[in-house]
C-alpha positions as CSV (number, residue, x, y, z in Angstrom):
1,X,-27.6,28.7,-13.8
2,X,-25.0,26.8,-15.1
3,X,-23.3,25.3,-12.4
4,X,-21.4,22.0,-11.6
5,X,-22.5,20.1,-8.7
6,X,-19.9,17.7,-7.0
7,X,-22.0,14.6,-8.0
8,X,-22.0,15.7,-11.7
9,X,-18.2,16.2,-11.1
10,X,-17.3,12.9,-9.9
11,X,-19.6,11.2,-12.5
12,X,-17.7,13.1,-15.5
13,X,-14.2,12.5,-14.2
14,X,-15.1,8.7,-13.6
15,X,-16.4,8.7,-17.5
16,X,-13.6,10.7,-18.9
17,X,-10.9,11.9,-16.6
18,X,-10.3,15.5,-15.2
19,X,-10.0,16.8,-18.7
20,X,-13.2,15.8,-19.8
21,X,-15.3,17.4,-17.3
22,X,-13.4,20.7,-17.4
23,X,-11.1,20.7,-20.7
24,X,-11.3,24.9,-20.8
25,X,-10.2,25.3,-16.9
26,X,-7.3,23.0,-17.7
27,X,-6.3,24.5,-21.1
28,X,-6.4,28.0,-19.5
29,X,-3.9,27.1,-16.5
30,X,-1.8,24.6,-17.5
31,X,1.7,25.9,-18.6
32,X,4.9,24.1,-19.4
33,X,6.3,24.7,-15.9
34,X,2.8,23.7,-14.3
35,X,3.2,27.0,-12.3
36,X,0.1,28.1,-13.5
37,X,-1.9,25.1,-12.4
38,X,-3.3,26.1,-8.9
39,X,-6.3,23.7,-8.4
40,X,-6.5,21.3,-6.0
41,X,-8.6,19.2,-8.2
42,X,-6.6,15.6,-8.9
43,X,-3.2,16.7,-6.8
44,X,-2.3,15.0,-3.3
45,X,-3.3,17.1,-0.7
46,X,-1.0,17.9,1.9
47,X,-2.2,17.2,5.5
48,X,-2.9,20.3,7.5
49,X,-0.4,21.0,10.2
50,X,-1.5,19.2,13.2
51,X,-3.0,21.3,15.8
52,X,-1.2,21.4,19.0
53,X,-2.7,23.9,21.5
54,X,-0.5,25.5,23.8
55,X,-1.3,25.9,27.4
56,X,-1.9,29.4,28.4
57,X,-4.0,31.5,31.3
58,X,-7.5,30.5,31.8
59,X,-10.1,32.7,30.1
60,X,-12.7,34.5,32.1
61,X,-15.2,33.8,29.5
62,X,-15.1,30.4,28.0
63,X,-15.0,29.9,24.2
64,X,-17.5,27.7,22.3
65,X,-16.5,24.9,19.8
66,X,-19.3,27.1,17.2
67,X,-16.9,30.3,17.2
68,X,-17.8,32.1,20.1
69,X,-14.1,33.5,21.3
70,X,-12.4,33.1,25.2
71,X,-12.8,36.4,26.8
72,X,-10.5,37.5,29.3
73,X,-11.8,40.5,31.9
74,X,-8.2,41.2,33.3
75,X,-4.6,40.4,32.2
76,X,-2.7,37.4,33.0
77,X,-0.8,38.1,35.9
78,X,2.1,35.5,35.3
79,X,3.7,35.6,31.5
80,X,4.8,32.4,30.1
81,X,7.8,32.6,27.9
82,X,6.9,30.5,24.7
83,X,10.2,30.8,22.7
84,X,13.5,28.9,24.4
85,X,15.9,31.1,22.2
86,X,16.8,33.6,20.1
87,X,15.3,32.8,16.5
88,X,17.6,35.0,14.4
89,X,21.3,34.9,13.3
90,X,22.1,38.7,13.3
91,X,21.3,38.6,9.5
92,X,18.7,41.0,7.7
93,X,15.5,40.3,6.9
94,X,13.3,42.0,4.4
95,X,9.7,42.2,5.1
96,X,6.7,43.7,3.7
97,X,3.0,44.2,4.7
98,X,0.3,45.8,4.7
99,X,-0.7,48.7,7.3
100,X,-3.9,50.5,8.3
101,X,-2.2,52.9,10.5
102,X,0.3,55.7,10.0
103,X,3.8,55.3,9.2
104,X,6.4,54.8,12.0
105,X,9.6,56.6,12.6
106,X,12.5,55.0,11.1
107,X,14.2,52.3,12.3
108,X,16.7,54.2,13.6
109,X,14.6,56.4,16.0
110,X,12.1,53.7,17.0
111,X,12.9,51.8,20.2
112,X,9.8,49.7,19.2
113,X,11.6,48.6,16.2
114,X,15.0,48.1,18.3
115,X,13.5,46.0,20.8
116,X,12.0,43.8,18.4
117,X,14.9,43.2,16.1
118,X,16.8,42.7,19.5
119,X,14.4,39.6,20.4
120,X,14.5,37.9,17.4
121,X,18.3,38.9,16.8
122,X,18.0,40.0,13.2
123,X,17.9,43.7,11.6
124,X,14.4,43.9,10.1
125,X,13.9,46.2,6.8
126,X,10.2,46.8,6.6
127,X,8.8,47.7,3.8
128,X,4.9,49.0,5.1
129,X,2.5,49.7,2.3
130,X,-0.9,51.7,3.4
131,X,-3.7,49.9,2.4
132,X,-5.4,52.3,-0.1
133,X,-1.8,51.6,-2.0
134,X,-1.8,47.7,-1.6
135,X,-3.0,46.6,-4.8
136,X,-0.5,48.8,-6.7
137,X,2.3,48.0,-4.8
138,X,1.6,44.0,-4.9
139,X,1.1,44.2,-8.7
140,X,4.8,45.7,-9.2
141,X,6.5,43.2,-6.4
142,X,4.6,40.4,-8.2
143,X,5.6,41.8,-11.8
144,X,8.9,41.9,-10.3
145,X,12.0,39.8,-10.7
146,X,12.6,37.3,-7.9
147,X,15.6,38.3,-6.7
148,X,14.0,41.7,-5.4
149,X,11.6,40.0,-3.3
150,X,11.4,40.5,0.2
151,X,11.9,37.3,2.3
152,X,8.5,37.7,4.7
153,X,5.6,38.8,2.3
154,X,2.2,39.4,3.9
155,X,-0.7,38.3,1.2
156,X,-3.7,40.3,2.6
157,X,-6.9,39.1,1.8
158,X,-8.9,42.2,1.8
159,X,-8.1,42.6,-1.9
160,X,-8.6,40.3,-5.4
161,X,-5.0,40.3,-6.7
162,X,-4.9,39.4,-10.1
163,X,-3.0,35.7,-10.5
164,X,-2.4,35.8,-6.7
165,X,-2.1,32.3,-6.5
166,X,0.3,31.7,-9.9
167,X,2.8,34.3,-8.2
168,X,2.4,32.4,-4.8
169,X,3.1,28.9,-6.4
170,X,6.0,30.5,-8.8
171,X,7.7,32.4,-6.5
172,X,7.2,31.4,-3.2
173,X,8.6,28.6,-1.0
174,X,6.8,25.3,-0.6
175,X,6.2,25.2,3.1
176,X,4.7,21.8,2.8
177,X,8.0,19.7,4.2
178,X,8.0,22.3,7.3
179,X,4.7,22.7,8.5
180,X,2.7,19.7,7.1
181,X,1.0,17.2,9.4
182,X,3.5,16.9,12.2
183,X,6.6,18.7,10.9
184,X,5.1,22.0,12.3
185,X,5.8,20.6,15.6
186,X,9.4,22.3,15.4
187,X,7.3,25.2,15.5
188,X,5.1,25.1,18.6
189,X,3.4,28.7,18.0
190,X,2.7,28.2,14.6
191,X,1.4,24.8,15.4
192,X,-1.3,26.4,18.2
193,X,-3.1,28.1,14.9
194,X,-6.0,26.4,14.8
195,X,-7.0,24.1,11.5
196,X,-10.0,26.4,10.6
197,X,-7.5,29.0,9.3
198,X,-5.2,26.7,7.9
199,X,-8.3,25.7,5.9
200,X,-9.3,29.0,5.0
201,X,-6.2,29.8,4.0
202,X,-6.4,27.0,1.4
203,X,-3.8,24.6,-0.6
204,X,-2.1,25.8,-3.9
205,X,-1.8,22.8,-6.3
206,X,-2.3,20.7,-2.9
207,X,0.4,22.4,-1.2
208,X,0.8,24.5,1.8
209,X,2.8,27.9,0.9
210,X,1.8,30.3,3.8
211,X,1.1,30.7,7.1
212,X,-2.4,31.9,8.0
213,X,-3.2,34.7,10.4
214,X,-6.1,33.4,12.5
215,X,-9.3,35.8,12.9
216,X,-12.4,35.0,14.8
217,X,-15.9,33.8,13.3
218,X,-17.7,37.4,13.0
219,X,-16.2,39.2,10.2
220,X,-17.2,42.8,8.6
221,X,-19.2,44.3,11.4
222,X,-21.8,47.1,11.7
223,X,-20.1,49.1,14.5
224,X,-22.4,51.7,16.5
225,X,-22.5,54.5,18.4
226,X,-24.6,53.1,21.3
227,X,-25.8,56.4,22.8
228,X,-27.1,57.6,19.5
229,X,-28.9,54.9,18.4
230,X,-30.3,53.9,21.4
231,X,-31.8,57.6,21.9
232,X,-33.5,57.1,18.6
233,X,-35.1,53.7,19.7
234,X,-33.0,50.8,19.3
235,X,-33.9,47.7,20.7
236,X,-33.1,44.2,20.4
237,X,-35.1,42.0,18.3
238,X,-35.5,44.9,15.8
239,X,-36.8,44.5,12.3
240,X,-35.7,46.0,8.9
241,X,-38.6,49.0,9.3
242,X,-37.5,49.1,13.0
243,X,-34.0,49.6,12.1
244,X,-34.7,52.3,8.7
245,X,-36.9,54.2,11.3
246,X,-34.1,54.4,13.8
247,X,-31.5,55.7,11.2
248,X,-34.1,58.1,10.2
249,X,-34.9,59.6,14.0
250,X,-30.8,59.6,14.6
251,X,-29.8,61.8,11.5
252,X,-30.5,65.4,11.8
253,X,-28.4,68.6,10.7
254,X,-24.9,67.5,10.2
255,X,-25.3,64.1,12.0
256,X,-25.7,60.9,9.9
257,X,-26.6,57.8,11.5
258,X,-24.9,55.7,8.8
259,X,-21.3,56.2,7.5
260,X,-19.9,54.1,4.9
261,X,-16.3,54.3,3.1
262,X,-15.5,54.4,-0.5
263,X,-15.3,51.1,-2.1
264,X,-17.7,49.7,0.6
265,X,-21.0,49.5,-1.4
266,X,-22.6,51.5,1.3
267,X,-21.8,49.0,4.2
268,X,-23.6,46.2,1.9
269,X,-22.1,43.4,3.9
270,X,-24.0,44.0,7.1
271,X,-27.0,44.7,5.2
272,X,-26.7,41.5,2.7
273,X,-26.4,39.2,5.8
274,X,-29.1,40.7,7.7
275,X,-31.3,39.9,4.5
276,X,-29.7,36.2,4.8
277,X,-28.1,36.3,1.4
278,X,-25.1,34.0,0.7
279,X,-21.7,35.6,1.7
280,X,-20.6,35.6,-2.1
281,X,-20.9,32.2,-2.4
282,X,-23.5,29.2,-0.9
283,X,-22.9,25.8,-1.9
284,X,-25.5,22.7,-2.1
285,X,-25.9,19.5,-0.4
286,X,-24.7,18.2,-3.7
287,X,-21.6,20.5,-4.1
288,X,-23.1,22.7,-6.6
289,X,-22.0,26.7,-5.9
290,X,-24.2,29.6,-6.1
291,X,-23.4,33.0,-6.2
292,X,-25.1,35.2,-3.7
293,X,-25.4,37.9,-6.8
294,X,-28.2,35.8,-8.7
295,X,-30.3,35.2,-5.0
296,X,-33.2,37.6,-4.7
297,X,-32.1,38.7,-0.8
298,X,-29.0,40.2,-2.1
299,X,-31.0,42.1,-4.5
300,X,-33.3,43.0,-1.8
301,X,-31.2,44.0,0.6
302,X,-29.5,46.3,-2.3
303,X,-33.0,47.8,-2.6
304,X,-33.1,48.2,1.1
305,X,-30.2,50.4,1.5
306,X,-31.6,52.3,-1.5
307,X,-34.5,53.2,0.9
308,X,-32.3,54.3,3.9
309,X,-30.0,56.5,1.5
310,X,-33.2,58.2,-0.2
311,X,-34.6,58.6,3.5
312,X,-30.9,60.7,4.0
313,X,-29.8,58.7,6.7
314,X,-26.3,58.2,5.0
315,X,-23.3,60.6,5.2
316,X,-23.6,62.3,1.6
317,X,-20.0,61.3,0.9
318,X,-20.8,57.5,1.5
319,X,-19.2,57.0,-1.9
320,X,-16.1,58.9,-1.5
321,X,-14.7,59.5,1.7
322,X,-11.9,57.0,2.8
323,X,-12.2,54.5,5.7
324,X,-9.7,56.6,7.8
325,X,-11.3,59.8,7.3
326,X,-14.9,57.9,8.0
327,X,-13.1,56.6,11.2
328,X,-12.5,60.3,12.4
329,X,-16.2,60.7,11.7
330,X,-17.3,58.2,13.7
331,X,-15.1,59.4,16.8
332,X,-16.2,63.1,16.4
333,X,-20.0,62.2,16.1
334,X,-20.6,63.2,13.0
335,X,-21.8,59.7,11.8
336,X,-23.2,57.1,13.8
337,X,-21.9,53.8,12.6
338,X,-19.3,52.3,10.3
339,X,-18.4,48.9,8.8
340,X,-15.4,47.4,10.0
341,X,-13.7,44.2,10.9
342,X,-14.9,43.1,14.1
343,X,-11.1,42.8,15.1
344,X,-11.2,46.7,14.9
345,X,-13.3,46.4,18.4
346,X,-10.1,47.4,20.5
347,X,-9.1,50.7,18.6
348,X,-12.5,51.6,18.8
349,X,-12.7,51.4,22.3
350,X,-9.2,53.0,23.0
351,X,-9.7,55.6,20.5
352,X,-13.0,56.8,21.1
353,X,-11.7,57.7,24.9
354,X,-15.2,57.7,26.6
355,X,-17.1,60.3,24.1
356,X,-18.9,57.5,23.0
357,X,-19.6,53.7,23.5
358,X,-18.7,51.5,20.6
359,X,-21.0,48.6,20.3
360,X,-21.6,45.6,17.5
361,X,-25.0,45.7,16.0
362,X,-27.1,42.9,16.3
363,X,-28.8,41.9,13.1
364,X,-32.3,43.0,12.2
365,X,-34.4,40.7,10.9
366,X,-36.6,40.3,7.4
367,X,-39.9,38.6,6.7
368,X,-39.9,37.0,10.2
369,X,-36.8,35.5,10.2
370,X,-33.8,36.3,12.2
371,X,-30.6,38.3,10.4
372,X,-27.4,36.4,9.8
373,X,-23.8,38.1,10.3
374,X,-21.0,37.9,8.1
375,X,-18.8,34.9,8.7
376,X,-15.2,36.1,8.3
377,X,-12.5,34.3,6.4
378,X,-11.0,32.7,9.3
379,X,-7.3,33.6,7.8
380,X,-6.9,37.3,7.5
381,X,-4.6,36.8,4.6
382,X,-1.3,34.9,4.6
383,X,2.3,35.3,4.7
384,X,4.6,33.8,2.1
385,X,8.3,33.3,2.3
386,X,10.6,33.9,-0.7
387,X,12.7,30.9,-1.9
388,X,15.7,30.1,-0.1
389,X,18.4,27.6,1.2
390,X,16.6,25.1,4.2
391,X,18.9,26.7,6.9
392,X,17.3,30.5,5.6
393,X,13.6,28.8,5.1
394,X,14.0,27.5,8.9
395,X,15.3,31.0,10.5
396,X,12.3,32.6,8.6
397,X,9.9,30.1,10.2
398,X,11.7,30.6,13.6
399,X,10.8,34.5,13.5
400,X,7.6,33.8,12.3
401,X,7.0,31.3,15.4
402,X,8.1,34.2,17.8
403,X,5.9,36.6,16.3
404,X,2.6,34.3,16.3
405,X,3.3,33.8,20.5
406,X,0.0,33.4,22.5
407,X,-2.1,35.8,24.6
408,X,-0.4,35.8,28.3
409,X,3.2,35.4,26.8
410,X,6.4,37.5,27.2
411,X,6.9,37.5,23.4
412,X,2.9,38.8,22.7
413,X,3.3,41.3,25.4
414,X,6.7,42.9,23.5
415,X,5.4,42.6,20.1
416,X,1.8,44.2,20.7
417,X,3.2,46.8,23.5
418,X,7.1,47.3,23.3
419,X,9.2,47.6,26.6
420,X,7.7,47.9,29.9
421,X,8.6,51.1,31.2
422,X,9.4,52.8,27.6
423,X,6.1,52.1,25.5
424,X,3.9,51.1,28.7
425,X,3.4,50.9,32.1
426,X,0.9,48.7,34.3
427,X,-2.7,49.6,35.3
428,X,-3.7,48.8,38.9
429,X,-5.0,45.7,37.4
430,X,-1.7,45.0,35.7
431,X,-3.0,45.5,32.4
432,X,-0.5,47.3,30.0
433,X,-1.4,51.3,29.4
434,X,0.3,52.9,26.3
435,X,2.6,55.9,27.0
436,X,2.9,58.6,24.5
437,X,6.1,56.9,23.1
438,X,4.1,53.6,23.0
439,X,1.4,55.5,21.1
440,X,3.4,56.5,18.5
441,X,5.9,53.5,18.0
442,X,3.1,50.7,18.7
443,X,2.0,47.7,16.4
444,X,-0.4,49.5,14.6
445,X,2.2,52.0,13.2
446,X,5.1,48.7,12.8
447,X,2.6,46.6,11.9
448,X,4.3,43.1,12.8
449,X,0.9,41.5,13.3
450,X,0.1,41.4,9.8
451,X,3.2,38.9,9.5
452,X,2.1,36.2,12.0
453,X,0.0,36.4,15.0
454,X,-1.5,33.8,17.6
455,X,-5.2,33.0,17.8
456,X,-7.1,36.0,18.9
457,X,-8.8,36.4,22.0
458,X,-11.1,39.1,23.5
459,X,-9.3,41.6,25.5
460,X,-9.6,45.4,26.2
461,X,-7.0,46.6,28.5
462,X,-8.8,48.5,31.6
463,X,-12.6,47.6,29.9
464,X,-14.0,44.3,31.5
465,X,-17.4,45.5,30.6
466,X,-16.7,46.4,27.2
467,X,-14.9,42.3,26.7
468,X,-18.3,41.2,28.2
469,X,-20.6,43.0,26.0
470,X,-18.8,41.6,23.2
471,X,-18.7,38.2,24.1
472,X,-22.4,38.5,24.9
473,X,-23.1,39.8,21.2
474,X,-20.7,37.0,19.9
475,X,-23.3,34.1,22.1
476,X,-26.1,35.7,20.0
477,X,-25.3,36.1,16.7
478,X,-22.5,33.4,16.1
479,X,-25.2,30.5,15.4
480,X,-26.0,32.7,12.6
481,X,-23.2,33.2,10.8
482,X,-23.1,33.1,6.9
483,X,-19.9,31.8,5.1
484,X,-18.6,32.2,2.2
485,X,-18.2,28.6,0.7
486,X,-15.4,29.4,-1.7
487,X,-12.9,30.3,1.2
488,X,-9.9,28.1,0.9
489,X,-10.6,27.1,-2.2
490,X,-8.9,27.7,-5.9
491,X,-10.7,28.8,-9.3
492,X,-8.7,29.7,-12.5
493,X,-11.1,32.4,-13.5
494,X,-11.3,34.6,-10.3
495,X,-7.6,33.9,-10.0
496,X,-7.4,36.0,-13.3
497,X,-10.6,38.0,-13.7
498,X,-11.6,38.1,-9.7
499,X,-10.9,41.6,-9.4
500,X,-12.6,43.0,-13.1
501,X,-15.9,40.7,-12.1
502,X,-15.8,41.8,-8.5
503,X,-15.7,45.6,-10.0
504,X,-18.4,44.9,-12.1
505,X,-20.6,44.1,-9.2
506,X,-19.6,46.7,-7.0
507,X,-19.9,49.4,-9.2
508,X,-23.7,48.1,-9.9
509,X,-24.4,48.3,-6.5
510,X,-23.3,51.4,-5.5
511,X,-24.6,53.0,-8.4
512,X,-28.4,51.7,-7.4
513,X,-28.1,52.6,-3.6
514,X,-26.6,56.2,-4.5
515,X,-29.7,56.9,-6.9
516,X,-27.6,56.7,-10.2
517,X,-29.2,53.4,-11.6
518,X,-32.6,51.7,-10.9
519,X,-32.9,48.4,-9.3
520,X,-33.5,47.1,-12.4
521,X,-30.1,47.4,-13.6
522,X,-28.9,44.8,-11.3
523,X,-30.4,42.1,-13.5
524,X,-28.3,43.0,-16.3
525,X,-25.4,43.1,-14.7
526,X,-25.6,39.5,-12.8
527,X,-26.3,38.0,-16.4
528,X,-23.0,40.1,-17.3
529,X,-21.1,38.6,-14.4
530,X,-22.0,35.2,-15.0
531,X,-21.4,35.3,-18.9
532,X,-18.0,36.8,-18.2
533,X,-16.5,34.3,-15.9
534,X,-19.1,33.7,-13.1
535,X,-20.5,30.4,-14.6
536,X,-17.2,29.5,-15.1
537,X,-16.3,30.1,-11.3
538,X,-19.1,28.0,-9.9
539,X,-17.8,25.3,-12.1
540,X,-14.3,25.8,-10.8
541,X,-14.8,26.0,-7.3
542,X,-17.4,23.2,-7.4
543,X,-14.6,21.1,-8.7
544,X,-11.8,21.7,-6.2
545,X,-14.4,21.6,-3.2
546,X,-14.9,18.2,-4.7
547,X,-11.2,17.4,-4.4
548,X,-11.1,19.1,-1.0
549,X,-14.4,16.9,0.7
């Protein structure tokens, strides 16, 4: 496979300079203004913000350096105050973010919205974009006039946006002077965001343009209806054959063991990781980048899923049902599983209302090898700011610093639960319990958490056993997490063609599993993917990797 190792890159640069190493890349991403040159290679790299953890309540279940989260089986009794003054100046701030919930009531009739505005000291004009519309909306925003941009924009990592990095470099404020190194000390809650989140957000052209939304190490997860799978014979240490047999036994009538949403490739991520296939990109010791698609383990995962579909274990609408509708099918027992982010554990436990017990699936083994899990990008997207004067940027950063308040603080409680007595009451153990109004006017409907958020912890109000189960699961699977080696790196080809190339792969995966294409079609697709830009991506990622290590 034509790929470029770190050693080869360094040798090429020493002999003939960066231009000799990758002339096509430099030609393709150079403009007179330099706005399109998003690579970090050959740039002076801004230091990562200095990580300064804030003191907070001691967890009941300890975190680990490997990535197991801190767990809280009860809500902190004494909340700290993490922001000393109102951050705003009474002005209007226009914001935009993705949303996965129902639209909120308008600001004029929304007490949660009003409470947040009061605490922040600004008026918020919020453009809320449903996940299904996000790519189209962002394309419009990115093509629009600079003057019409919102002040604060959430760039969601769930999609490949064409020329995203170029847009950010051209339109967003360079935050390096405000956040790099010791400068971030002016914003203590932002300084509390761990370095792994900044690294996975990455630099653009060597500079910092955003603030990452920190996420735990476990990524997309197969969520089971534990009772359904246990009754069908699920056991710890199961093999791929055990999984297939359990799924087949759990399926019958109008009940299906496996649910999937349109665009998820039948939940391909879980199975690829269980087969220990790379998660999109792997990197060798010498810096060579290898795509998952060329790995035989990835092909084996597709074949295994095709077997599951042929067994009848998948819901028949697995290629067309929306994620929202799939969630409904999960809660009502029509499907016994669904792939979703690990962070979805909170609504999973809350919305199941005791009708089922959600459980994160342990990966099955293949050929005697323990299965892996998907290691998430530790930044669930990032937030950028519209170019503005220094005073305005500092105001916007103070607002984001407030929203990034840590668990166990008064600010965190307001942003996540609203006002006590209006949006929530206290349970016997002190944990917040949403009122009917709180269920309507909550953080899911007004998704402030996608603008900025403190490091996440394991906590399920009133469900200590759920927290213990999740913590135990993390301790078992975190050592087997498989990371996408391209996180935080730049590739001009991915920036311009990534969406098209990914669609080529996804369409073939779905076609094979659905039975519309033979497995033999996979090799032809991989060849086409490599010729149309995949091999160039490998070279560009290797070059950026060499610059960052």
